C-alpha positions as CSV (number, residue, x, y, z in Angstrom):
1,M,3.7,28.2,66.5
2,I,5.6,31.4,65.7
3,L,2.5,33.5,66.1
4,L,2.0,32.1,69.6
5,I,5.5,32.8,70.7
6,F,6.2,36.3,69.2
7,G,2.7,37.6,68.5
8,P,1.2,39.0,65.3
9,S,2.9,42.4,65.5
10,Q,6.4,40.9,65.6
11,I,6.1,38.7,62.5
12,P,6.5,41.5,59.9
13,K,9.6,42.8,61.7
14,M,11.1,39.3,61.8
15,A,10.3,38.7,58.1
16,R,12.0,42.1,57.2
17,S,15.0,41.2,59.3
18,I,15.3,37.7,57.7
19,G,15.0,39.3,54.2
20,Q,17.6,41.9,55.0
21,A,20.0,39.2,56.3
22,M,19.5,37.1,53.2
23,R,20.2,40.1,51.0
24,E,23.4,40.9,52.9
25,F,24.5,37.2,52.7
26,R,23.9,37.1,48.9
27,K,25.7,40.4,48.5
28,A,28.7,39.1,50.4
29,Q,28.7,35.8,48.4
30,R,28.6,37.8,45.2
31,E,31.5,40.0,46.3
32,I,33.6,37.1,47.3
33,G,32.9,35.3,44.0
34,D,33.8,38.5,42.1
35,E,37.0,38.8,44.0
36,L,38.0,35.2,43.4
37,N,37.2,35.5,39.7
38,R,39.3,38.7,39.5
39,E,42.3,36.9,41.1
40,E,41.9,33.8,38.8
41,T,41.8,35.9,35.6
42,P,45.3,37.1,34.7
43,D,45.8,40.6,33.3
44,K,48.0,39.4,30.5
45,P,47.3,36.1,28.8
46,D,50.1,33.5,29.2
47,N,48.6,31.3,26.6
48,K,50.2,32.9,23.6
49,P,51.0,30.6,20.7
50,I,54.7,29.8,20.4
51,D,56.2,30.4,16.9
52,K,58.7,27.7,15.9
């Protein structure tokens, strides 16, 4: 069906575009995840044992 609509010369261009879009999406996902992990991890641990 895609071959009939776009023709054989356009399929490699479309595949490249889809691959590039997927890479950019994964990169953005990874960056957002890294940023969230950086915010969740405190610089100084607050879980120090309390001496009584």
